[in-house]
MIBAZA-849527 format. One record per residue (C-alpha): residue number from 1; x, y, z; residue in three letters. Coordinates in pm, 1 decimal, always signed. Example, Ala and Ser with C-alpha at 12.3 -4.5 7.8 and 13.67 -1.06 7.14 Angstrom:
+-----+----------+----------+----------+--------+
! num !       px !       py !       pz ! residu !
+-----+----------+----------+----------+--------+
!   1 !  +1230.0 !   -450.0 !   +780.0 !    Ala !
!   2 !  +1367.0 !   -106.0 !   +714.0 !    Ser !
+-----+----------+----------+----------+--------+
END
This chain:
+-----+----------+----------+----------+--------+
! num !       px !       py !       pz ! residu !
+-----+----------+----------+----------+--------+
!   1 !    -16.9 !     +5.0 !    -10.6 !    Unk !
!   2 !   +135.4 !   +305.6 !    -99.0 !    Unk !
!   3 !   +127.0 !   +643.9 !   +185.7 !    Unk !
!   4 !   -141.4 !   +892.4 !    +74.5 !    Unk !
!   5 !    -12.4 !  +1240.5 !   +130.8 !    Unk !
!   6 !   -207.2 !  +1381.2 !   +463.0 !    Unk !
!   7 !   -551.1 !  +1584.7 !   +338.4 !    Unk !
!   8 !   -436.3 !  +1835.8 !   +535.2 !    Unk !
!   9 !   -139.6 !  +1951.0 !   +324.3 !    Unk !
!  10 !   -161.0 !  +2194.0 !    +52.7 !    Unk !
!  11 !   -296.8 !  +2060.0 !   -266.4 !    Unk !
!  12 !    -31.8 !  +2059.7 !   -593.3 !    Unk !
!  13 !    -55.9 !  +2392.5 !   -779.2 !    Unk !
!  14 !   -199.4 !  +2613.0 !   -477.5 !    Unk !
!  15 !   +126.2 !  +2851.5 !   -534.8 !    Unk !
!  16 !    +67.6 !  +2884.7 !   -892.0 !    Unk !
!  17 !   -308.3 !  +3045.4 !   -834.5 !    Unk !
!  18 !    -88.6 !  +3343.9 !   -632.5 !    Unk !
!  19 !   +145.9 !  +3447.4 !   -925.0 !    Unk !
!  20 !   -111.1 !  +3595.6 !  -1157.6 !    Unk !
!  21 !   -287.2 !  +3767.5 !   -921.8 !    Unk !
!  22 !    +32.4 !  +3923.8 !   -742.8 !    Unk !
!  23 !   +143.5 !  +4091.6 !  -1081.7 !    Unk !
!  24 !   -232.7 !  +4266.8 !  -1136.7 !    Unk !
!  25 !   -187.4 !  +4551.9 !  -1326.9 !    Unk !
!  26 !    -97.2 !  +4887.9 !  -1220.1 !    Unk !
!  27 !   -301.7 !  +5084.9 !  -1415.7 !    Unk !
!  28 !   -591.9 !  +5083.1 !  -1207.3 !    Unk !
!  29 !   -352.0 !  +5228.7 !   -905.7 !    Unk !
!  30 !   -205.4 !  +5528.2 !  -1184.3 !    Unk !
!  31 !   -589.3 !  +5621.3 !  -1211.0 !    Unk !
!  32 !   -699.2 !  +5629.4 !   -860.1 !    Unk !
!  33 !   -376.9 !  +5854.4 !   -791.1 !    Unk !
!  34 !   -438.4 !  +6064.2 !  -1100.3 !    Unk !
!  35 !   -807.9 !  +6101.1 !   -981.5 !    Unk !
!  36 !   -713.9 !  +6215.3 !   -631.4 !    Unk !
!  37 !   -427.0 !  +6448.6 !   -787.2 !    Unk !
!  38 !   -720.5 !  +6616.9 !  -1010.1 !    Unk !
!  39 !   -966.3 !  +6664.3 !   -707.5 !    Unk !
!  40 !   -681.8 !  +6788.8 !   -517.4 !    Unk !
!  41 !   -577.3 !  +7055.6 !   -811.1 !    Unk !
!  42 !   -981.1 !  +7166.0 !   -847.5 !    Unk !
!  43 !   -996.6 !  +7139.7 !   -462.6 !    Unk !
!  44 !   -713.2 !  +7411.1 !   -463.3 !    Unk !
!  45 !   -865.3 !  +7603.1 !   -803.6 !    Unk !
!  46 !  -1196.2 !  +7614.8 !   -599.5 !    Unk !
!  47 !  -1057.3 !  +7719.1 !   -304.8 !    Unk !
!  48 !   -853.2 !  +8033.4 !   -465.2 !    Unk !
!  49 !  -1137.0 !  +8122.5 !   -675.7 !    Unk !
!  50 !  -1377.2 !  +8082.9 !   -330.7 !    Unk !
!  51 !  -1030.4 !  +8294.2 !   -141.1 !    Unk !
!  52 !  -1042.6 !  +8543.2 !   -439.0 !    Unk !
!  53 !  -1404.6 !  +8619.0 !   -458.3 !    Unk !
!  54 !  -1408.5 !  +8688.8 !    -23.9 !    Unk !
!  55 !  -1116.2 !  +8918.1 !   -149.3 !    Unk !
!  56 !  -1292.1 !  +9061.4 !   -417.2 !    Unk !
!  57 !  -1573.4 !  +9134.2 !   -122.6 !    Unk !
!  58 !  -1408.3 !  +9139.8 !   +187.1 !    Unk !
!  59 !  -1498.8 !  +9448.9 !   +329.8 !    Unk !
!  60 !  -1255.5 !  +9798.0 !   +326.3 !    Unk !
!  61 !  -1230.4 ! +10096.4 !   +527.9 !    Unk !
!  62 !  -1400.3 ! +10426.3 !   +356.6 !    Unk !
!  63 !  -1091.4 ! +10650.9 !   +290.4 !    Unk !
!  64 !  -1154.8 ! +11020.0 !   +425.6 !    Unk !
!  65 !  -1234.3 ! +11243.2 !   +153.0 !    Unk !
!  66 !  -1451.8 ! +11548.7 !   +358.6 !    Unk !
!  67 !  -1266.0 ! +11918.1 !   +272.0 !    Unk !
!  68 !  -1065.1 ! +11785.6 !    -45.2 !    Unk !
!  69 !  -1149.5 ! +11865.3 !   -389.1 !    Unk !
!  70 !  -1421.3 ! +11656.4 !   -543.6 !    Unk !
!  71 !  -1154.4 ! +11465.6 !   -826.1 !    Unk !
!  72 !   -896.0 ! +11384.6 !   -561.0 !    Unk !
!  73 !  -1211.3 ! +11220.1 !   -345.9 !    Unk !
!  74 !  -1364.8 ! +11002.8 !   -591.2 !    Unk !
!  75 !   -983.2 ! +10888.2 !   -699.6 !    Unk !
!  76 !   -900.7 ! +10797.4 !   -328.5 !    Unk !
!  77 !  -1300.4 ! +10615.6 !   -315.4 !    Unk !
!  78 !  -1202.9 ! +10402.5 !   -649.7 !    Unk !
!  79 !   -834.8 ! +10322.9 !   -505.1 !    Unk !
!  80 !  -1029.7 ! +10197.5 !   -218.0 !    Unk !
!  81 !  -1248.6 !  +9950.0 !   -410.6 !    Unk !
!  82 !  -1559.1 ! +10161.0 !   -336.1 !    Unk !
!  83 !  -1793.3 ! +10398.1 !   -588.6 !    Unk !
!  84 !  -1876.4 ! +10752.7 !   -563.0 !    Unk !
!  85 !  -2231.8 ! +10886.4 !   -514.5 !    Unk !
!  86 !  -2242.1 ! +11280.9 !   -563.6 !    Unk !
!  87 !  -2476.2 ! +11511.1 !   -467.1 !    Unk !
!  88 !  -2408.8 ! +11911.8 !   -512.0 !    Unk !
!  89 !  -2519.5 ! +12161.5 !   -318.6 !    Unk !
!  90 !  -2428.1 ! +12505.2 !   -200.8 !    Unk !
!  91 !  -2232.6 ! +12595.8 !    +96.4 !    Unk !
!  92 !  -2165.2 ! +12887.9 !   +315.4 !    Unk !
!  93 !  -1864.2 ! +12744.8 !   +484.4 !    Unk !
!  94 !  -1695.9 ! +12516.6 !   +183.9 !    Unk !
!  95 !  -1596.8 ! +12627.7 !   -138.2 !    Unk !
!  96 !  -1696.0 ! +12531.0 !   -496.2 !    Unk !
!  97 !  -1589.5 ! +12168.5 !   -603.8 !    Unk !
!  98 !  -1472.0 ! +12055.6 !   -236.1 !    Unk !
!  99 !  -1639.5 ! +11793.1 !    -76.0 !    Unk !
! 100 !  -1886.1 ! +11908.6 !   +274.9 !    Unk !
! 101 !  -1935.4 ! +11570.2 !   +398.9 !    Unk !
! 102 !  -1920.8 ! +11182.1 !   +334.8 !    Unk !
! 103 !  -2147.5 ! +10885.2 !   +393.2 !    Unk !
! 104 !  -2034.3 ! +10627.0 !   +526.3 !    Unk !
! 105 !  -1818.1 ! +10837.5 !   +730.5 !    Unk !
! 106 !  -1401.7 ! +10753.0 !   +745.9 !    Unk !
! 107 !  -1321.8 ! +10404.3 !   +863.3 !    Unk !
! 108 !  -1609.3 ! +10294.8 !   +792.4 !    Unk !
! 109 !  -1563.3 !  +9877.7 !   +694.4 !    Unk !
! 110 !  -1783.1 !  +9785.1 !   +371.3 !    Unk !
! 111 !  -1774.7 !  +9566.4 !   +105.7 !    Unk !
! 112 !  -1613.1 !  +9646.5 !   -228.0 !    Unk !
! 113 !  -1831.3 !  +9774.3 !   -509.8 !    Unk !
! 114 !  -2088.6 !  +9953.7 !   -251.6 !    Unk !
! 115 !  -2128.4 ! +10342.6 !   -318.5 !    Unk !
! 116 !  -1975.6 ! +10612.3 !    -81.8 !    Unk !
! 117 !  -2210.2 ! +10958.4 !    -88.8 !    Unk !
! 118 !  -2041.5 ! +11247.3 !   -100.9 !    Unk !
! 119 !  -2192.5 ! +11579.9 !    -76.3 !    Unk !
! 120 !  -1999.1 ! +11854.7 !   -262.0 !    Unk !
! 121 !  -2086.7 ! +12256.1 !   -326.9 !    Unk !
! 122 !  -2164.4 ! +12436.6 !   -540.3 !    Unk !
! 123 !  -2035.0 ! +12758.8 !   -349.4 !    Unk !
! 124 !  -2211.1 ! +13015.7 !   -168.1 !    Unk !
! 125 !  -2593.5 ! +12965.5 !   -221.0 !    Unk !
! 126 !  -2779.8 ! +13198.0 !   -468.9 !    Unk !
! 127 !  -3105.6 ! +13371.0 !   -402.2 !    Unk !
! 128 !  -3331.7 ! +13589.1 !   -648.9 !    Unk !
! 129 !  -3302.4 ! +13977.6 !   -520.6 !    Unk !
! 130 !  -3660.3 ! +14090.2 !   -415.6 !    Unk !
! 131 !  -3831.8 ! +14341.7 !   -570.1 !    Unk !
! 132 !  -3872.9 ! +14607.8 !   -289.0 !    Unk !
! 133 !  -3949.8 ! +14946.8 !   -510.5 !    Unk !
! 134 !  -4271.9 ! +15124.7 !   -427.3 !    Unk !
! 135 !  -4223.2 ! +14942.2 !    -62.4 !    Unk !
! 136 !  -4215.6 ! +15079.3 !   +274.4 !    Unk !
! 137 !  -3841.5 ! +15086.8 !   +354.2 !    Unk !
! 138 !  -3899.5 ! +14883.1 !   +703.2 !    Unk !
! 139 !  -4057.9 ! +14604.6 !   +486.1 !    Unk !
! 140 !  -3824.6 ! +14641.3 !   +193.8 !    Unk !
! 141 !  -3541.7 ! +14559.2 !   +434.4 !    Unk !
! 142 !  -3745.4 ! +14289.9 !   +590.5 !    Unk !
! 143 !  -3791.3 ! +14133.2 !   +245.7 !    Unk !
! 144 !  -3439.6 ! +14165.3 !   +179.7 !    Unk !
! 145 !  -3304.3 ! +13994.6 !   +498.8 !    Unk !
! 146 !  -3574.4 ! +13713.8 !   +448.9 !    Unk !
! 147 !  -3376.8 ! +13602.3 !   +164.2 !    Unk !
! 148 !  -3022.7 ! +13599.2 !   +367.5 !    Unk !
! 149 !  -2888.8 ! +13922.7 !   +166.6 !    Unk !
! 150 !  -2794.7 ! +14264.5 !   +337.5 !    Unk !
! 151 !  -2999.4 ! +14558.6 !   +302.1 !    Unk !
! 152 !  -2783.5 ! +14909.6 !   +206.1 !    Unk !
! 153 !  -3019.5 ! +15191.5 !   +244.2 !    Unk !
! 154 !  -2957.6 ! +15544.3 !   +137.9 !    Unk !
! 155 !  -3177.1 ! +15812.3 !   +189.3 !    Unk !
! 156 !  -3229.8 ! +16052.1 !   -117.7 !    Unk !
! 157 !  -3492.0 ! +16365.5 !   -188.8 !    Unk !
! 158 !  -3752.1 ! +16272.0 !   -384.3 !    Unk !
! 159 !  -4155.6 ! +16373.7 !   -443.7 !    Unk !
! 160 !  -4229.4 ! +15997.0 !   -382.3 !    Unk !
! 161 !  -4354.1 ! +15934.9 !    -30.3 !    Unk !
! 162 !  -4093.2 ! +15944.2 !   +258.4 !    Unk !
! 163 !  -4015.2 ! +15609.2 !   +354.1 !    Unk !
! 164 !  -4088.1 ! +15448.2 !    +12.9 !    Unk !
! 165 !  -3807.2 ! +15230.0 !   -223.8 !    Unk !
! 166 !  -3750.5 ! +15445.1 !   -498.9 !    Unk !
! 167 !  -3457.2 ! +15247.0 !   -647.9 !    Unk !
! 168 !  -3297.5 ! +14917.1 !   -627.5 !    Unk !
! 169 !  -2975.9 ! +14749.0 !   -694.5 !    Unk !
! 170 !  -2917.8 ! +14461.8 !   -850.1 !    Unk !
! 171 !  -3291.2 ! +14485.0 !   -962.8 !    Unk !
! 172 !  -3561.7 ! +14207.4 !   -873.1 !    Unk !
! 173 !  -3546.5 ! +13876.2 !  -1000.8 !    Unk !
! 174 !  -3140.7 ! +13889.1 !  -1003.8 !    Unk !
! 175 !  -2960.8 ! +13583.4 !   -905.1 !    Unk !
! 176 !  -2705.6 ! +13663.2 !   -632.5 !    Unk !
! 177 !  -2485.2 ! +13503.1 !   -397.9 !    Unk !
! 178 !  -2621.8 ! +13463.7 !    -55.0 !    Unk !
! 179 !  -2533.6 ! +13773.9 !   +160.0 !    Unk !
! 180 !  -2463.2 ! +14029.5 !   -155.3 !    Unk !
! 181 !  -2582.7 ! +14401.1 !    -36.2 !    Unk !
! 182 !  -2872.3 ! +14540.4 !   -187.1 !    Unk !
! 183 !  -2897.1 ! +14885.0 !   -221.0 !    Unk !
! 184 !  -3183.9 ! +15097.7 !   -161.0 !    Unk !
! 185 !  -3236.9 ! +15408.9 !   -233.9 !    Unk !
! 186 !  -3571.2 ! +15529.5 !    +65.8 !    Unk !
! 187 !  -3660.0 ! +15908.7 !     +1.0 !    Unk !
! 188 !  -3693.2 ! +16098.2 !   +243.4 !    Unk !
! 189 !  -3941.3 ! +16360.2 !   +115.3 !    Unk !
! 190 !  -3833.2 ! +16685.3 !   -152.2 !    Unk !
! 191 !  -3475.8 ! +16877.6 !   -101.0 !    Unk !
! 192 !  -3603.1 ! +17125.8 !   +117.6 !    Unk !
! 193 !  -3591.1 ! +17499.4 !    -39.1 !    Unk !
! 194 !  -3381.7 ! +17699.0 !    +69.0 !    Unk !
+-----+----------+----------+----------+--------+
END
């Protein structure tokens, strides 16, 4: 009787089945590595784009532009990445073309692209001279003062009723800067006869 191999021994050719498995193609691994690299690169691209977007909308400090010329103020606002919104109005204290005020105020943080409203002086306010010829001097002075003008009263001899305005300069309806003198001639009756 020949001896049979023990039942638990490895069957012949067992190791031959291992071989092909160990030599499996490295292409799937390369593909996986490329996919990971692409995902990382894509993620980085998206991340940098998001950062750029955030950078583009990151709040910036509003520059201080009060008291400077409008052109310079607009430049400063644009350099900060903001837009300038201009309102023009007369002002007693601030010279023409200079910035009176700003909103938001300097140092305020606001998103890029937001407007900064600046009020720009058009110089001294202008008003129409009232027509006061034929009025009583007191009423004429009141009407002139009410408009922010200065009454410059000159008494003259006239055959018009005493206390009546006989003439004015500048004429009625003339547009002048506030604070301008308006000369009025007021009758003090006819010239006394010697």
